[in-house]
Biopython code that builds the backbone (N, CA, C, O; Angstrom):
import numpy as np
from Bio.PDB.StructureBuilder import StructureBuilder

atoms = [
    (1, "UNK", "N", (-22.033, -4.335, -17.549)),
    (1, "UNK", "CA", (-21.327, -4.755, -16.190)),
    (1, "UNK", "C", (-21.717, -4.190, -15.086)),
    (1, "UNK", "O", (-21.578, -3.013, -14.751)),
    (2, "UNK", "N", (-22.335, -5.274, -14.381)),
    (2, "UNK", "CA", (-22.946, -4.921, -12.826)),
    (2, "UNK", "C", (-21.797, -5.258, -11.664)),
    (2, "UNK", "O", (-21.164, -6.286, -11.423)),
    (3, "UNK", "N", (-21.810, -3.920, -11.045)),
    (3, "UNK", "CA", (-20.588, -3.960, -9.862)),
    (3, "UNK", "C", (-21.448, -3.658, -8.330)),
    (3, "UNK", "O", (-22.231, -2.737, -8.098)),
    (4, "UNK", "N", (-21.128, -4.455, -7.665)),
    (4, "UNK", "CA", (-21.983, -4.736, -6.209)),
    (4, "UNK", "C", (-21.289, -3.697, -5.326)),
    (4, "UNK", "O", (-20.196, -3.903, -4.799)),
    (5, "UNK", "N", (-21.931, -2.667, -5.210)),
    (5, "UNK", "CA", (-21.325, -1.578, -4.789)),
    (5, "UNK", "C", (-20.931, -1.856, -3.387)),
    (5, "UNK", "O", (-19.902, -1.391, -2.899)),
    (6, "UNK", "N", (-21.712, -2.575, -2.781)),
    (6, "UNK", "CA", (-22.033, -2.934, -0.898)),
    (6, "UNK", "C", (-20.708, -3.786, -0.840)),
    (6, "UNK", "O", (-19.944, -3.830, 0.124)),
    (7, "UNK", "N", (-20.550, -4.526, -2.163)),
    (7, "UNK", "CA", (-19.253, -5.651, -2.021)),
    (7, "UNK", "C", (-18.156, -4.817, -1.881)),
    (7, "UNK", "O", (-17.394, -4.869, -0.915)),
    (8, "UNK", "N", (-18.031, -3.914, -2.974)),
    (8, "UNK", "CA", (-16.705, -3.215, -3.393)),
    (8, "UNK", "C", (-16.578, -2.370, -1.899)),
    (8, "UNK", "O", (-15.597, -2.582, -1.186)),
    (9, "UNK", "N", (-17.672, -1.369, -1.469)),
    (9, "UNK", "CA", (-17.289, -0.723, -0.461)),
    (9, "UNK", "C", (-16.590, -1.422, 0.745)),
    (9, "UNK", "O", (-15.474, -1.228, 1.227)),
    (10, "UNK", "N", (-17.661, -2.367, 1.116)),
    (10, "UNK", "CA", (-16.963, -3.564, 2.012)),
    (10, "UNK", "C", (-15.576, -3.753, 2.060)),
    (10, "UNK", "O", (-14.906, -3.542, 3.070)),
    (11, "UNK", "N", (-15.149, -4.133, 1.027)),
    (11, "UNK", "CA", (-13.821, -4.630, 0.780)),
    (11, "UNK", "C", (-12.796, -3.526, 0.916)),
    (11, "UNK", "O", (-11.666, -3.775, 1.338)),
    (12, "UNK", "N", (-13.255, -2.059, 0.493)),
    (12, "UNK", "CA", (-12.350, -0.932, 0.529)),
    (12, "UNK", "C", (-11.900, -0.739, 2.194)),
    (12, "UNK", "O", (-10.782, -0.669, 2.704)),
    (13, "UNK", "N", (-13.672, -0.671, 2.974)),
    (13, "UNK", "CA", (-13.525, -0.219, 4.247)),
    (13, "UNK", "C", (-12.356, -1.219, 4.953)),
    (13, "UNK", "O", (-11.444, -0.668, 5.569)),
    (14, "UNK", "N", (-12.380, -2.196, 4.890)),
    (14, "UNK", "CA", (-11.298, -3.458, 5.466)),
    (14, "UNK", "C", (-9.944, -2.990, 4.670)),
    (14, "UNK", "O", (-9.032, -2.704, 5.445)),
    (15, "UNK", "N", (-9.685, -2.877, 3.521)),
    (15, "UNK", "CA", (-8.473, -2.526, 3.204)),
    (15, "UNK", "C", (-8.021, -1.232, 3.900)),
    (15, "UNK", "O", (-6.936, -1.114, 4.469)),
    (16, "UNK", "N", (-9.224, -0.001, 3.771)),
    (16, "UNK", "CA", (-8.629, 0.858, 4.675)),
    (16, "UNK", "C", (-8.356, 0.868, 6.301)),
    (16, "UNK", "O", (-7.524, 1.596, 6.842)),
    (17, "UNK", "N", (-9.161, -0.021, 6.944)),
    (17, "UNK", "CA", (-8.745, -0.516, 8.129)),
    (17, "UNK", "C", (-7.504, -0.552, 8.303)),
    (17, "UNK", "O", (-6.848, 0.401, 8.721)),
    (18, "UNK", "N", (-6.985, -1.822, 7.955)),
    (18, "UNK", "CA", (-5.846, -2.761, 7.624)),
    (18, "UNK", "C", (-4.622, -1.787, 7.247)),
    (18, "UNK", "O", (-3.505, -1.972, 7.729)),
    (19, "UNK", "N", (-4.882, -0.813, 6.419)),
    (19, "UNK", "CA", (-3.986, -0.027, 5.977)),
    (19, "UNK", "C", (-3.887, 1.523, 7.297)),
    (19, "UNK", "O", (-2.886, 2.236, 7.224)),
    (20, "UNK", "N", (-4.628, 1.748, 8.027)),
    (20, "UNK", "CA", (-4.400, 2.451, 8.752)),
    (20, "UNK", "C", (-3.726, 1.815, 10.294)),
    (20, "UNK", "O", (-3.234, 2.510, 11.183)),
    (21, "UNK", "N", (-3.875, 0.243, 10.299)),
    (21, "UNK", "CA", (-3.439, -0.135, 11.508)),
    (21, "UNK", "C", (-1.969, -0.268, 11.092)),
    (21, "UNK", "O", (-1.092, -0.070, 11.932)),
    (22, "UNK", "N", (-1.669, -0.592, 9.840)),
    (22, "UNK", "CA", (-0.267, -0.621, 9.378)),
    (22, "UNK", "C", (0.233, 0.518, 9.560)),
    (22, "UNK", "O", (1.309, 0.494, 10.156)),
    (23, "UNK", "N", (-0.201, 1.646, 9.228)),
    (23, "UNK", "CA", (0.256, 3.153, 9.193)),
    (23, "UNK", "C", (0.706, 3.272, 10.703)),
    (23, "UNK", "O", (1.843, 3.662, 10.969)),
    (24, "UNK", "N", (-0.104, 2.966, 11.586)),
    (24, "UNK", "CA", (0.137, 3.076, 13.086)),
    (24, "UNK", "C", (1.313, 2.291, 13.312)),
    (24, "UNK", "O", (2.255, 2.878, 13.842)),
    (25, "UNK", "N", (1.477, 0.824, 12.956)),
    (25, "UNK", "CA", (2.640, -0.068, 13.357)),
    (25, "UNK", "C", (4.014, 0.106, 12.367)),
    (25, "UNK", "O", (5.165, 0.033, 12.798)),
    (26, "UNK", "N", (3.739, 0.289, 11.305)),
    (26, "UNK", "CA", (5.028, 0.305, 10.759)),
    (26, "UNK", "C", (5.965, 1.351, 11.313)),
    (26, "UNK", "O", (7.121, 0.932, 11.260)),
    (27, "UNK", "N", (5.870, 2.656, 11.865)),
    (27, "UNK", "CA", (6.766, 3.374, 12.337)),
    (27, "UNK", "C", (8.062, 2.901, 13.475)),
    (27, "UNK", "O", (9.271, 3.072, 13.635)),
    (28, "UNK", "N", (6.711, 2.084, 14.215)),
    (28, "UNK", "CA", (7.660, 1.162, 15.804)),
    (28, "UNK", "C", (8.686, 0.237, 14.677)),
    (28, "UNK", "O", (9.845, 0.483, 14.341)),
    (29, "UNK", "N", (8.039, -0.578, 14.374)),
    (29, "UNK", "CA", (8.743, -1.891, 13.476)),
    (29, "UNK", "C", (9.787, -0.896, 12.872)),
    (29, "UNK", "O", (10.857, -0.753, 13.463)),
    (30, "UNK", "N", (9.554, -0.274, 11.843)),
    (30, "UNK", "CA", (11.208, 0.295, 11.238)),
    (30, "UNK", "C", (12.368, 0.876, 12.489)),
    (30, "UNK", "O", (13.597, 0.817, 12.465)),
    (31, "UNK", "N", (11.452, 1.437, 13.542)),
    (31, "UNK", "CA", (12.242, 2.241, 14.775)),
    (31, "UNK", "C", (13.154, 1.080, 15.291)),
    (31, "UNK", "O", (14.336, 1.271, 15.573)),
    (32, "UNK", "N", (12.434, -0.338, 15.414)),
    (32, "UNK", "CA", (12.975, -1.402, 16.206)),
    (32, "UNK", "C", (14.281, -1.788, 15.144)),
    (32, "UNK", "O", (15.395, -1.898, 15.657)),
    (33, "UNK", "N", (14.149, -1.966, 13.853)),
    (33, "UNK", "CA", (15.193, -2.310, 12.887)),
    (33, "UNK", "C", (16.383, -1.460, 12.980)),
    (33, "UNK", "O", (17.531, -1.873, 13.150)),
    (34, "UNK", "N", (15.937, 0.035, 12.826)),
    (34, "UNK", "CA", (17.133, 0.725, 13.068)),
    (34, "UNK", "C", (17.802, 0.947, 14.229)),
    (34, "UNK", "O", (18.981, 1.302, 14.243)),
    (35, "UNK", "N", (17.083, 0.749, 15.301)),
    (35, "UNK", "CA", (17.841, 0.651, 16.683)),
    (35, "UNK", "C", (18.840, -0.742, 16.588)),
    (35, "UNK", "O", (19.870, -0.878, 17.248)),
    (36, "UNK", "N", (18.392, -1.567, 15.784)),
    (36, "UNK", "CA", (19.012, -3.146, 15.849)),
    (36, "UNK", "C", (20.403, -2.860, 15.276)),
    (36, "UNK", "O", (21.460, -3.327, 15.701)),
    (37, "UNK", "N", (20.232, -1.975, 14.191)),
    (37, "UNK", "CA", (21.004, -1.805, 13.179)),
    (37, "UNK", "C", (22.123, -1.024, 14.043)),
    (37, "UNK", "O", (23.257, -1.484, 14.174)),
    (38, "UNK", "N", (21.757, 0.062, 14.559)),
    (38, "UNK", "CA", (22.508, 1.094, 15.346)),
    (38, "UNK", "C", (23.589, 0.435, 16.436)),
    (38, "UNK", "O", (24.708, 0.885, 16.682)),
    (39, "UNK", "N", (23.001, -0.681, 16.994)),
    (39, "UNK", "CA", (23.706, -1.413, 17.791)),
    (39, "UNK", "C", (25.015, -2.485, 17.440)),
    (39, "UNK", "O", (25.774, -3.049, 18.229)),
    (40, "UNK", "N", (24.965, -2.536, 15.867)),
    (40, "UNK", "CA", (26.011, -3.154, 14.946)),
    (40, "UNK", "C", (26.531, -4.529, 15.895)),
    (40, "UNK", "O", (27.649, -4.534, 16.412)),
    (41, "UNK", "N", (25.596, -5.641, 16.040)),
    (41, "UNK", "CA", (25.779, -6.531, 16.932)),
    (41, "UNK", "C", (26.924, -7.377, 16.165)),
    (41, "UNK", "O", (27.249, -8.409, 16.752)),
    (42, "UNK", "N", (27.540, -7.124, 15.034)),
    (42, "UNK", "CA", (28.250, -8.063, 14.144)),
    (42, "UNK", "C", (29.582, -7.664, 14.634)),
    (42, "UNK", "O", (30.565, -8.126, 14.055)),
    (43, "UNK", "N", (29.736, -6.846, 15.650)),
    (43, "UNK", "CA", (30.896, -6.421, 16.067)),
    (43, "UNK", "C", (32.108, -5.680, 15.000)),
    (43, "UNK", "O", (31.844, -5.185, 13.905)),
    (44, "UNK", "N", (33.442, -5.749, 15.614)),
    (44, "UNK", "CA", (34.549, -4.727, 14.760)),
    (44, "UNK", "C", (35.259, -5.716, 14.332)),
    (44, "UNK", "O", (36.109, -5.292, 13.549)),
    (45, "UNK", "N", (35.328, -7.174, 14.518)),
    (45, "UNK", "CA", (36.143, -7.715, 13.826)),
    (45, "UNK", "C", (36.247, -8.212, 12.543)),
    (45, "UNK", "O", (35.291, -7.921, 11.824)),
    (46, "UNK", "N", (37.259, -8.979, 11.959)),
    (46, "UNK", "CA", (37.259, -8.898, 10.697)),
    (46, "UNK", "C", (35.913, -9.575, 9.818)),
    (46, "UNK", "O", (35.475, -9.091, 8.774)),
    (47, "UNK", "N", (35.374, -10.808, 10.501)),
    (47, "UNK", "CA", (34.133, -11.679, 10.219)),
    (47, "UNK", "C", (33.285, -10.278, 10.457)),
    (47, "UNK", "O", (32.799, -9.832, 9.418)),
    (48, "UNK", "N", (33.135, -9.830, 11.161)),
    (48, "UNK", "CA", (31.959, -8.726, 11.540)),
    (48, "UNK", "C", (32.010, -7.911, 10.580)),
    (48, "UNK", "O", (30.910, -7.778, 10.043)),
    (49, "UNK", "N", (33.081, -7.114, 9.991)),
    (49, "UNK", "CA", (33.194, -6.244, 9.060)),
    (49, "UNK", "C", (33.043, -6.860, 7.858)),
    (49, "UNK", "O", (32.576, -6.064, 7.043)),
    (50, "UNK", "N", (33.231, -7.896, 7.418)),
    (50, "UNK", "CA", (32.700, -8.342, 6.506)),
    (50, "UNK", "C", (31.088, -8.683, 6.187)),
    (50, "UNK", "O", (30.546, -8.604, 5.085)),
    (51, "UNK", "N", (30.591, -9.007, 7.209)),
    (51, "UNK", "CA", (29.465, -9.008, 7.436)),
    (51, "UNK", "C", (28.398, -8.056, 7.085)),
    (51, "UNK", "O", (27.335, -8.203, 6.484)),
    (52, "UNK", "N", (29.094, -6.828, 7.739)),
    (52, "UNK", "CA", (28.710, -5.512, 7.690)),
    (52, "UNK", "C", (28.448, -5.047, 6.155)),
    (52, "UNK", "O", (27.500, -4.516, 5.576)),
    (53, "UNK", "N", (29.637, -5.464, 5.802)),
    (53, "UNK", "CA", (29.955, -5.067, 4.170)),
    (53, "UNK", "C", (29.091, -5.722, 3.109)),
    (53, "UNK", "O", (28.790, -5.158, 2.057)),
    (54, "UNK", "N", (28.677, -7.052, 3.475)),
    (54, "UNK", "CA", (27.930, -7.800, 2.613)),
    (54, "UNK", "C", (26.431, -7.377, 3.077)),
    (54, "UNK", "O", (25.513, -7.402, 2.257)),
    (55, "UNK", "N", (26.219, -6.980, 4.453)),
    (55, "UNK", "CA", (24.634, -6.896, 4.767)),
    (55, "UNK", "C", (24.352, -5.788, 4.195)),
    (55, "UNK", "O", (23.294, -5.745, 3.568)),
    (56, "UNK", "N", (25.257, -4.523, 4.249)),
    (56, "UNK", "CA", (24.761, -3.362, 3.634)),
    (56, "UNK", "C", (24.796, -3.040, 2.157)),
    (56, "UNK", "O", (24.255, -2.117, 1.548)),
    (57, "UNK", "N", (25.705, -4.205, 1.652)),
    (57, "UNK", "CA", (25.595, -3.774, 0.255)),
    (57, "UNK", "C", (24.354, -3.582, -0.824)),
    (57, "UNK", "O", (23.292, -4.201, -0.774)),
    (58, "UNK", "N", (24.597, -2.922, -1.479)),
    (58, "UNK", "CA", (23.163, -2.384, -2.284)),
    (58, "UNK", "C", (22.244, -1.426, -1.533)),
    (58, "UNK", "O", (21.151, -1.065, -1.969)),
    (59, "UNK", "N", (22.683, -1.108, -0.567)),
    (59, "UNK", "CA", (21.662, -0.369, 0.111)),
    (59, "UNK", "C", (21.004, -1.027, 1.351)),
    (59, "UNK", "O", (20.481, -0.354, 2.239)),
    (60, "UNK", "N", (21.056, -2.286, 1.361)),
    (60, "UNK", "CA", (20.233, -3.315, 2.461)),
    (60, "UNK", "C", (19.398, -3.019, 3.322)),
    (60, "UNK", "O", (18.355, -2.594, 2.826)),
    (61, "UNK", "N", (19.417, -3.075, 4.704)),
    (61, "UNK", "CA", (18.516, -2.560, 5.302)),
    (61, "UNK", "C", (18.060, -1.206, 5.320)),
    (61, "UNK", "O", (16.959, -0.896, 5.773)),
    (62, "UNK", "N", (19.055, -0.210, 4.733)),
    (62, "UNK", "CA", (18.448, 1.249, 4.883)),
    (62, "UNK", "C", (17.388, 1.194, 3.582)),
    (62, "UNK", "O", (16.280, 1.726, 3.643)),
    (63, "UNK", "N", (17.809, 0.576, 2.558)),
    (63, "UNK", "CA", (16.999, 0.750, 1.125)),
    (63, "UNK", "C", (15.711, 0.050, 1.876)),
    (63, "UNK", "O", (14.687, 0.728, 1.789)),
    (64, "UNK", "N", (15.595, -1.067, 2.528)),
    (64, "UNK", "CA", (14.665, -1.759, 2.910)),
    (64, "UNK", "C", (13.677, -0.806, 3.638)),
    (64, "UNK", "O", (12.484, -0.786, 3.336)),
    (65, "UNK", "N", (14.154, -0.100, 4.505)),
    (65, "UNK", "CA", (13.517, 0.892, 5.495)),
    (65, "UNK", "C", (12.754, 1.945, 4.590)),
    (65, "UNK", "O", (11.560, 2.167, 4.791)),
    (66, "UNK", "N", (13.550, 2.672, 3.466)),
    (66, "UNK", "CA", (13.130, 3.835, 2.795)),
    (66, "UNK", "C", (11.668, 3.067, 2.073)),
    (66, "UNK", "O", (10.562, 3.604, 2.021)),
    (67, "UNK", "N", (12.046, 1.562, 1.505)),
    (67, "UNK", "CA", (10.955, 1.246, 0.503)),
    (67, "UNK", "C", (9.565, 0.865, 1.535)),
    (67, "UNK", "O", (8.370, 0.839, 1.239)),
    (68, "UNK", "N", (10.196, 0.613, 2.737)),
    (68, "UNK", "CA", (8.922, 0.374, 3.596)),
    (68, "UNK", "C", (8.128, 1.659, 4.069)),
    (68, "UNK", "O", (6.916, 1.772, 4.251)),
    (69, "UNK", "N", (8.915, 2.393, 4.186)),
    (69, "UNK", "CA", (7.963, 3.874, 4.349)),
    (69, "UNK", "C", (7.366, 4.331, 2.987)),
    (69, "UNK", "O", (6.268, 4.889, 3.006)),
    (70, "UNK", "N", (8.081, 4.112, 1.677)),
    (70, "UNK", "CA", (6.856, 4.628, 0.812)),
    (70, "UNK", "C", (5.994, 3.806, 0.266)),
    (70, "UNK", "O", (5.139, 4.084, -0.575)),
    (71, "UNK", "N", (6.279, 2.542, 0.867)),
    (71, "UNK", "CA", (4.859, 1.203, 0.439)),
    (71, "UNK", "C", (3.965, 1.815, 1.556)),
    (71, "UNK", "O", (2.920, 2.290, 1.112)),
    (72, "UNK", "N", (4.101, 1.896, 2.655)),
    (72, "UNK", "CA", (3.197, 2.112, 3.801)),
    (72, "UNK", "C", (2.387, 3.494, 3.247)),
    (72, "UNK", "O", (1.158, 3.487, 3.314)),
    (73, "UNK", "N", (3.055, 4.626, 2.723)),
    (73, "UNK", "CA", (2.085, 5.621, 2.199)),
    (73, "UNK", "C", (1.206, 5.173, 1.093)),
    (73, "UNK", "O", (-0.012, 5.352, 1.051)),
    (74, "UNK", "N", (2.042, 4.485, 0.069)),
    (74, "UNK", "CA", (1.022, 3.684, -1.049)),
    (74, "UNK", "C", (-0.171, 3.097, -0.381)),
    (74, "UNK", "O", (-1.298, 3.586, -0.464)),
    (75, "UNK", "N", (0.149, 1.977, 0.314)),
    (75, "UNK", "CA", (-1.147, 1.185, 0.880)),
    (75, "UNK", "C", (-2.098, 2.017, 1.225)),
    (75, "UNK", "O", (-3.249, 1.859, 0.819)),
    (76, "UNK", "N", (-1.701, 3.130, 2.115)),
    (76, "UNK", "CA", (-3.018, 3.577, 3.098)),
    (76, "UNK", "C", (-3.530, 4.840, 1.763)),
    (76, "UNK", "O", (-4.574, 5.438, 2.021)),
    (77, "UNK", "N", (-3.029, 5.100, 0.814)),
    (77, "UNK", "CA", (-3.429, 6.022, -0.337)),
    (77, "UNK", "C", (-4.452, 5.359, -1.246)),
    (77, "UNK", "O", (-5.410, 5.809, -1.874)),
    (78, "UNK", "N", (-3.858, 3.957, -1.090)),
    (78, "UNK", "CA", (-4.551, 3.048, -2.477)),
    (78, "UNK", "C", (-6.037, 3.237, -2.176)),
    (78, "UNK", "O", (-6.807, 3.749, -2.989)),
    (79, "UNK", "N", (-6.563, 2.609, -0.445)),
    (79, "UNK", "CA", (-8.086, 3.106, -0.441)),
    (79, "UNK", "C", (-8.918, 3.731, -1.037)),
    (79, "UNK", "O", (-9.873, 3.249, -1.646)),
    (80, "UNK", "N", (-8.543, 5.269, -0.885)),
    (80, "UNK", "CA", (-9.084, 5.902, -1.060)),
    (80, "UNK", "C", (-8.999, 6.172, -2.950)),
    (80, "UNK", "O", (-10.033, 6.287, -3.607)),
    (81, "UNK", "N", (-7.904, 6.223, -3.450)),
    (81, "UNK", "CA", (-7.766, 6.223, -5.038)),
    (81, "UNK", "C", (-8.862, 5.011, -5.655)),
    (81, "UNK", "O", (-9.615, 5.132, -6.621)),
    (82, "UNK", "N", (-8.700, 3.947, -4.856)),
    (82, "UNK", "CA", (-9.705, 2.851, -5.420)),
    (82, "UNK", "C", (-11.148, 3.074, -5.394)),
    (82, "UNK", "O", (-11.932, 2.891, -6.325)),
    (83, "UNK", "N", (-11.470, 3.602, -3.901)),
    (83, "UNK", "CA", (-12.947, 4.345, -3.999)),
    (83, "UNK", "C", (-13.286, 5.239, -4.921)),
    (83, "UNK", "O", (-14.407, 5.159, -5.423)),
    (84, "UNK", "N", (-12.410, 6.229, -5.307)),
    (84, "UNK", "CA", (-12.628, 7.102, -6.389)),
    (84, "UNK", "C", (-12.581, 6.516, -7.741)),
    (84, "UNK", "O", (-13.262, 7.096, -8.587)),
    (85, "UNK", "N", (-12.090, 5.757, -8.011)),
    (85, "UNK", "CA", (-12.211, 4.841, -9.298)),
    (85, "UNK", "C", (-13.329, 4.117, -9.348)),
    (85, "UNK", "O", (-13.810, 4.146, -10.481)),
    (86, "UNK", "N", (-14.123, 3.292, -8.366)),
    (86, "UNK", "CA", (-15.242, 2.436, -8.207)),
    (86, "UNK", "C", (-16.213, 3.515, -8.539)),
    (86, "UNK", "O", (-16.974, 3.253, -9.471)),
    (87, "UNK", "N", (-16.351, 4.781, -7.912)),
    (87, "UNK", "CA", (-17.189, 5.698, -8.013)),
    (87, "UNK", "C", (-17.320, 6.157, -9.228)),
    (87, "UNK", "O", (-18.387, 6.050, -9.833)),
    (88, "UNK", "N", (-16.243, 6.734, -9.750)),
    (88, "UNK", "CA", (-16.490, 7.033, -11.210)),
    (88, "UNK", "C", (-16.888, 6.037, -12.410)),
    (88, "UNK", "O", (-17.579, 6.281, -13.399)),
    (89, "UNK", "N", (-16.161, 4.678, -11.981)),
    (89, "UNK", "CA", (-16.767, 3.526, -13.061)),
    (89, "UNK", "C", (-18.050, 3.535, -12.968)),
    (89, "UNK", "O", (-18.698, 3.699, -14.001)),
    (90, "UNK", "N", (-18.853, 3.328, -11.462)),
    (90, "UNK", "CA", (-20.224, 3.203, -11.362)),
    (90, "UNK", "C", (-21.041, 4.511, -12.332)),
    (90, "UNK", "O", (-21.817, 4.244, -13.249)),
    (91, "UNK", "N", (-20.707, 5.833, -11.939)),
    (91, "UNK", "CA", (-21.165, 6.573, -12.566)),
    (91, "UNK", "C", (-21.054, 6.552, -14.171)),
    (91, "UNK", "O", (-22.116, 6.820, -14.732)),
    (92, "UNK", "N", (-19.953, 6.280, -15.015)),
    (92, "UNK", "CA", (-20.071, 6.189, -16.105)),
    (92, "UNK", "C", (-20.920, 5.235, -16.943)),
    (92, "UNK", "O", (-21.413, 5.256, -18.071)),
    (93, "UNK", "N", (-20.861, 4.019, -15.461)),
    (93, "UNK", "CA", (-21.818, 2.641, -16.122)),
    (93, "UNK", "C", (-23.293, 3.361, -16.271)),
    (93, "UNK", "O", (-24.045, 3.237, -17.238)),
    (94, "UNK", "N", (-23.517, 4.107, -15.137)),
    (94, "UNK", "CA", (-24.822, 4.594, -15.461)),
    (94, "UNK", "C", (-25.378, 5.265, -16.432)),
    (94, "UNK", "O", (-26.487, 5.069, -16.931)),
    (95, "UNK", "N", (-24.400, 6.265, -16.767)),
    (95, "UNK", "CA", (-24.694, 7.152, -17.984)),
    (95, "UNK", "C", (-24.555, 6.613, -19.210)),
    (95, "UNK", "O", (-24.960, 7.248, -20.184)),
    (96, "UNK", "N", (-24.015, 5.475, -19.346)),
    (96, "UNK", "CA", (-24.158, 4.522, -20.353)),
    (96, "UNK", "C", (-25.222, 3.760, -20.415)),
    (96, "UNK", "O", (-25.661, 3.470, -21.528)),
    (97, "UNK", "N", (-25.789, 3.332, -19.367)),
    (97, "UNK", "CA", (-26.807, 2.386, -19.440)),
    (97, "UNK", "C", (-28.093, 3.331, -19.917)),
    (97, "UNK", "O", (-29.074, 2.900, -20.524)),
    (98, "UNK", "N", (-27.877, 4.721, -19.510)),
    (98, "UNK", "CA", (-29.050, 5.528, -19.543)),
    (98, "UNK", "C", (-29.306, 6.064, -20.800)),
    (98, "UNK", "O", (-30.364, 6.327, -21.373)),
    (99, "UNK", "N", (-27.671, 6.223, -21.247)),
    (99, "UNK", "CA", (-27.812, 6.468, -22.735)),
    (99, "UNK", "C", (-28.128, 5.309, -24.070)),
    (99, "UNK", "O", (-28.614, 5.566, -25.172)),
    (100, "UNK", "N", (-27.749, 4.218, -23.627)),
    (100, "UNK", "CA", (-27.999, 2.990, -24.322)),
    (100, "UNK", "C", (-29.820, 3.042, -24.112)),
    (100, "UNK", "O", (-30.424, 2.872, -25.171)),
    (101, "UNK", "N", (-30.378, 3.178, -23.318)),
    (101, "UNK", "CA", (-31.863, 2.734, -22.566)),
    (101, "UNK", "C", (-32.808, 3.977, -23.234)),
    (101, "UNK", "O", (-34.039, 3.962, -23.231)),
    (102, "UNK", "N", (-32.097, 4.886, -23.716)),
    (102, "UNK", "CA", (-32.860, 5.972, -24.039)),
    (102, "UNK", "C", (-32.889, 5.797, -25.765)),
    (102, "UNK", "O", (-33.928, 5.861, -26.421)),
    (103, "UNK", "N", (-31.635, 5.583, -26.294)),
    (103, "UNK", "CA", (-31.354, 5.112, -27.809)),
    (103, "UNK", "C", (-32.175, 3.833, -28.012)),
    (103, "UNK", "O", (-32.627, 3.894, -29.156)),
    (104, "UNK", "N", (-32.490, 2.929, -27.533)),
    (104, "UNK", "CA", (-33.552, 1.884, -27.500)),
    (104, "UNK", "C", (-34.804, 2.205, -27.795)),
    (104, "UNK", "O", (-35.398, 1.605, -28.691)),
    (105, "UNK", "N", (-35.500, 3.403, -26.938)),
    (105, "UNK", "CA", (-36.666, 4.080, -26.540)),
    (105, "UNK", "C", (-36.938, 4.684, -27.860)),
    (105, "UNK", "O", (-38.043, 4.713, -28.404)),
    (106, "UNK", "N", (-35.835, 5.165, -28.328)),
    (106, "UNK", "CA", (-36.054, 5.839, -29.926)),
    (106, "UNK", "C", (-35.957, 4.941, -31.266)),
    (106, "UNK", "O", (-36.200, 5.403, -32.381)),
    (107, "UNK", "N", (-35.598, 3.689, -31.043)),
    (107, "UNK", "CA", (-35.747, 2.583, -32.035)),
    (107, "UNK", "C", (-37.044, 2.178, -32.418)),
    (107, "UNK", "O", (-37.190, 1.268, -33.235)),
]
sb = StructureBuilder()
sb.init_structure("model")
sb.init_model(0)
sb.init_chain("A")
sb.init_seg("    ")
for serial, (resi, resn, name, xyz) in enumerate(atoms, 1):
    if name == "N":
        sb.init_residue(resn, " ", resi, " ")
    sb.init_atom(name, np.array(xyz, "f"), 0.0, 1.0, " ", f" {name:<3s}", serial, name[0])
structure = sb.get_structure()
């Protein structure tokens, strides 16, 4: 299997750039959602309280914000994990190729 390291490196670099941008933007977006929720625009009437109950059911937006923070970390970390995996794979392939080549020379 031949892996075009330059193509993979370009993809990982693009991923890392996107992840860094998202890591900077995500907290601001999550803060905006938190502020909107804190404003409680649904009001205190019966309909508003019913909406709030339904909206926050099962964790609602609070769970979404928690998951967003967790996913942001995973997205950011994925680039380096992938880079390490690719490097390890390329190294293993090179060692295997060398072993096979040396084995064929002996035949």
